[in-house]
N, C-alpha and C positions, 0 to 999 in steps of 0.2 A: 685582332691584330694580324696584319699580313705576315706570312711566313717569310723568313729571311734565307736566301740561298747563298751558301758559301762555296767558293771555288778555290782550290789550292792545288799546287803542283810542285814537284821537286825534280831538279835536273842538275847534273854537274856542270859548273860554269868554268872551272879551270882545272886542268890536269898537268902537273909538271912534266917536262919532257923526259927528265931523267930522275927517277925516284927508286928507292929500294922496295923490297917486297913488303916490309912492315908498313911503310907509309901508304902504299897502294891498298893494303888490306884495311887499314884504318879509314881511308877515304871511302871505300866501298861500304863499310859498316855504317858510317855516318850518312851516306847517301840512302841506304836502305831504311835507316831510322827516319830520315826526313820524308821519304816517300810514304811510309806507313802513317806518319803524322798528317801528311796532306790528304791521304785517303780517308782518315778518320774525320778530318775537318769537312770533307765534301759530303759525308753521309748526313741524311736528315736527322734532325733531333728526335730522339725516341719519344713516343707518346707517353705522357705522364700517366701513371697508374694511380687509380684512386687509393687513398691511404687505407691500409689494412687489407688490401687485396692479396690473396694468397699467391706466392710465387709461381705455383704450378698452373695458375689461371692466366698468367701473362702470355702474350703472343710469343710463340716459339720462333716464328720467322717474320721478317719485315713485311710491310704491305705489298712490296714488289714481288713477293714469292720466295720460294726456296732457291738459294743460289747454287750454282754449280751444275754439273751434268745430271744430277738427280732431280732437276726441276721438271722433267718430262715435257719441256717446251721446245725441245729440239727436233721433234718428229721421230725420235728413236724408239718410242714405246710401241711394242709389237705384242698383239694378243692372238692366240690361235683361233681359227675359224670355228664356229659352233653352229650346228644345224638343230632345228627344233620343229615340232609339229605346230600347226596353226592353233590348236587347243592350248598348248603351252605358251605360245606367243601371246594369245589373248589374255592369259593370266599375267604374263610379264608386262605387257603393254595394253592395259584394259581400255585405252581410249581409241583403239583402232576400230574402223567400221569395215564390215565385210563388203565385197563387191556386190553389185546389183544383179539383175536377172539377165544381163547381156544387152546388147544394143539392138537385137532383133525384136521388133514389136511396136506397139502403139505408144507414142510419147505421152506420158502422164504429167510429169513435172520434175521436181528435183528431190533427190534423196537427201534428207536433212542432215544425216550423220556423215555420209560419204561426200556430200557437197558435189554430187554428180547427177547427170540426167537419169531419170528413172523411166524405163519402158516396160510394157507388159503386153503379152499376147498369149491367151490360154492355149491356142492351137499350136503355137511355136514351142511352148514349154512342155506340152504333152510328149512324153517319150524322151525328153532331153533332160528334165530335172527330176532327180530322185524324189520319190514320194508324191509326185504330181500325177494323180490317178484319174482325174476328170477335169473338164473345162468349166465346171459350174462355179458360180460366184455368189457369195453372201455380202450384202452391203447394208450396214446398220449405222445409224447416227441420229442424234436428236435434231429437232427442227431448226433450220437456220445455219447448219454447219457446212452445207455445200454438198451433201451426198447426191441430191438430184442433179446438180451441175456436173458432178463427176460421171454419173450414169449417162447423161446426155452427151457429155464430151467424149466418152469412150465409144458411144454409138456413132457419133458423127465421124470421128477419126477412124473407126473400123471400116466405114464405107470406103475410105481411100485405099484400104488393103483388099478390097474386093468382097468384103463380107456384107451380108444383108441383115437388116434389123427388123424384128417383129415385136410389137407390143400388143399382146392379146387383151389387155385391160388397162385403160388409161382413165382412172376414176376422177381425175381432176382436169383433164383436157390439156395437160401441159406439153404433150408430145405432138399435138396437131401442127403447130408452127414448125417444129423441128422436121417432121415428115415432109411437109410442103417445101421447106427450104432445101431439102435434099432431092427434091423432085419425086418424092414418094407419094403415098396415098394415105388418107385418114378417113375412116368410116365412123360417122357419128350415129349412135343409136339412142333412142329414147321415145317416150310417148309423143305421138303426133308427128314424128320425123319420118321422112320417106325411106330411110334405110331399112333393109330387110336382110337377114341372114338365116339360111336354112341349115341348122346344124347337122341334118341328116344327109347333106350332099355327099355324094361319093367322089373321092378324088380320082384323078387319072391314074391308071394302073402303071406302076413303074416298069421299066424294061427288065426283062429277065424273070418276071413273076407270072406264073400261069394264071389263067382266068379263074380256075377253081380256087386256088390259094388266095387270090386277091378278093374273091367274093366272100370267103370265110373271114379274111382280115377286116373287111368293111363291116360285116355283120357283127364281129366282136367289138369293133369301135362304137357302133351304134348302140349296142346293148350296154356297154360301159357308160355311154353318155346318158341313156335313159335311166339307168340305175343311179347315177350320180345326181341327176335332177330330182328323182323321187326321194332319195335319202336326204337331200338338202332340205326339201320342203317338210318331209315327215319327221326329220331330226332323229332318225333311228335306222337300224339295219333292216333290210327287206326280209320277209319270210320266204320259205321255199316256194309256196304257192304263188307268191307275188312275182318271184323270178320266173316261174313258169308262165304266168300271165303275160309278162313283158315279152318273153320269147315268142309266144304264140301271136300276140298282137303285132309285133314287128314283122314276123314272117308273113302274116296275112297282108299287111299294108305294103310290104315290098313286092309281094307277088302280084297284087292288084296294080301297083305302079308300073311294073314291067309289062303287064298285059296292056295297059292303056297308054304306055309311053310317057308317063308323067314321073314326077319325083316324089318319093315318100315325104310326108310332112308330120310334124309333131301333132298337129290337130287331128290327123287321121289315126294316129296311135291312141290319142286321148279318147277319140270317139269310139274306137273298138273296145278299149278298156271299160268304157261306160255302157257297153251293150252286152249284158251277160249271155243272152242267147247266142250271139255270134261267137263269143269265146268258147262256150260249151260245145257248140257245133263244130268249131275248128279242131278241137282236141278230142271230140267224141267223148266228152266227160259227162258225169251225172248232171242233170239240169240244175243250173244256178249255183253249182259248187265252185267252179273256177270264177264265175262272174261275181260271186259274193266275195271271194278272196281279193279281187282286183278293185274293190270299191275305193279303198284309200288311194290306190295308184291313180285311178281316174280323177279323183279330186285333186291330187297333187299336181298332175300334169295340166289340169284345167287352168291353173294360174297362168301358165304360159300361153294359153289360147284365149281365155276370156278375162283374165285378171289384169294386174297392173303391168304385165309384160306383153299384153295382147298387141298383135300387129308387128312385132319385131322378129319373132322366131317361128311363126306359124304360117309362113307364106314362102313361095320360091324366092331365092336370093335375087336382090336387085343389083348387086355388085359382084364382080368376078375377081377372084384371087389372081394377082399377077406375081408369079414367083420370081420374076426378073426385076421387080421394082426394088430400089435400094432400101426402102423402108415402108412399112405398113403398120399403122396403129389403129386401134378401135377405141373410139372416144365414148366412154360410158359416164361422163360427168353429169348427165341428166338423171342418173339413177343413184340411189343410196344416200340422198341428202337429208332424209327424214330421220336418220338414226338407225333404221333397220337395214342391215347389210344383206338380207336374204335376196332381195331383188337384184342387187349388184352381183352377188355370188352366182345366182342363176344365170344372169346375163353373161358373166365371165365364163361360166362353164360352157354355155352354148357357143360363145365367140371363140373360146379356146379350142373346142372340138372342131369348129369350122376351119380354124387356122391350122391346127395340128394335122388335119387330114391332108392339107396341101404340103405340110412339111415332112410327110412320111417318106418321101422319095430320098433315098440315101445318096443319090447322084445330084441332088439339088445344090451342092456347094456348102460352104461353111456359113452358119447363120448364128445370130444372137437372138434369143428370146428373153425379153425383159418383163418381169412381173413387178410392176410398180405398186406401192402401197400394199404389199403382200400381207401385212399384219391384219388386214381386214378379213382375210379368208382363213385365218388360223383356227377359228372355232368351227369350221365346217369340214368334217372328216372326208366327205365325198370329194371335195375339190383337192384336198391334200393328197388323196389317193391318185388323182389324175396328175398332179404335179410330180408325185413320186415316180409314176410311170414315165413321165417326160424326162425326169432326171436320169433314170436308169438307161434310157435310150439315147442319151446325149452323145456318147462316143460313137455309136453305130450310125447315127444320123448326121453327125458333124454339127451339133448344136451346142452352144454355150448358153446355159440358162443363168439369168441373174435375178436374184430375189432381193427386194429392197424393203427393209423394215426400219422402225424407229429404234426399238430397244431389243436386246437379246432376250429379255424376259417375255417378249411377245410370243416366242416359241413355247413358253410354258402355258399360255392361255389355250393351247390346243386341247388340254384335258388334264386330268389328275395324273399323278405319277403311276405308271404302269398301264395307262389307258391306251387305246388304239390311236387316238389323236396325238397324244404326247409322243408315242413311238414314231409316228409318221413325221412329225415336226422335227424331232431330233435326228431322224434318218436323213431328212433334207439337209440339215447342217453337216452331218457326217459326209454326205456326198458332195460337199463343196470344198475343193482343194484350196480355193482362194477365199479368205475372209478379210474384208475391209471394214475396219471399225473406226468410225468418227467419234467425236466426244460423247461420253456417256455421263449421265448424272451420278451423283455420289451414291444414291440409293440403288443404282443399277450395277455398281461395280462388282458386288459379290456374285450376282447371277452371271454377269459377263465372264468373270474369271472362271467360274465353275463350268460353264458351257464350252468355253474355248480353251480351257487349260492354260490361262495366261500366267506368266511369271509375275512376281511382285513389282518389278520395274515396269512391265507392260501395263499392268493394272493401274499403276500410278500415272502412266503416260496418257492413257485414254481419258483420264479425268481432267486433264489440263490441255487437251489439244485445242488449237485455235481453228478458226474458220478455214476450210480448205485443206486442213492437215489431218491425215489419218494414219492409223496403224494397219499396215498390210502384212498379213500372215499368209505366206505362199508356201505350201508344202513344208511347214515347220520352220521356215525362215521368216524373220521379222524385219520390217523396214518402217521408218517414219517418213512419209512422203508428203510433200507440199504440192497440191494440185495447182497447175498454172493454166489460166484461161486466156484465149485470144480475145481482144476487145469485141470482135463480132460475136464470139461465143458468149461472152458475158452479157451482151445485149439480148441475144436470142434466148438464153437460159434463165433470164431474170425472173424469179418468182416472188420477189419482194416489192414489185411496183405498186401493189395495192396498199402497202404500208407507207408509201412515200407521202409527204405532206402535199 
């Protein structure tokens, strides 16, 4: 039934010209009574209360609000100013999002909670953000969530800031098109291919370093490389006599190369290790003693000369490192396809040594070194040691290292608790001030939470992240960021084309 609106009013229609005081007072009283009656008639009918409702549950004020000056609708309500810390404000207003990392840096996408642009630059954050102690990055996520697209996008956009990109190991050949699109270089290595890299190449001496100091530095790098290769094949630590044999063999090969004006090669070192009489004569040792200790070393290095890696690292380099190129990648997709990662790890060790020797110049500018599919090397302690050395030198050399894995539990495959491999893997994680976590499966949440120290909310978040969306933990600050791609980037970074119908 439609509501009925009643209008009523009261006004004096006639006032005698001459009247006594009593008559006037009576008229005013009647007028006031009529006016009150009109006001009551104009009020809306009160809402009927259900029978049996207690009187104290009935509405105290009409729907229009409390009448009079106490209604607080006149703008006269004044409260004193109150100041509080952001920690207290976060408790009082829990739906607020903190600010991002600033506008200086590489555009990544949008901050989901703040609904603002999200930018990131490890070199710009270093020294400006509390707790940001290094430029290294960990990127983890299950297959198909867009972590490779994020890595490639950061690399491409970093070039616009004057940074150079190096990929020492591209096990799937996905970076080749990216390097060529940027005007860089891609070196493809594999059986039967013409590419050659000599990991014993000596880089150019940086300015300000004496010849003697640089000679000692190059010798140390070569010994570290030979030891890493031997330990990878032998799957154990080297004995003291084996270290001595490597020292002697390398010094003899380098001395001969300097005399003849050639470059020392892995094949020369392997040949000398397999010649007991030459080793014993070089050290003036008891006949066959040092040569006998070097037998395992000789067979270990023989794989790179006559085994499945023959022809790739046992000859002078056929390519030259261009430190001014915007991007350089080494394509190793022809290796490691049979399930045995040893060949891939050996090739990655040699390629990394060849590339890192050129990155040793601290005046070479700011660079990104990206270790794609790093989970494949977690079981090899020798390569983890090389990566740890690169991580420790990142600030001095101006290098931001990025390690890409699938699951956080991949770090646990480096060895048992307390082992050397586990300590190295966890050390790499500790030396990453930036951790980018894409979606993790339910059975990986516990390991991820334990390794990264995630809160309950963060752990729940990474289990439900959609494609392109990741949890960014930067020096203790957390952001949920949606990565945005340009259409040309989407076309260039597409890794799902083989799954299309």
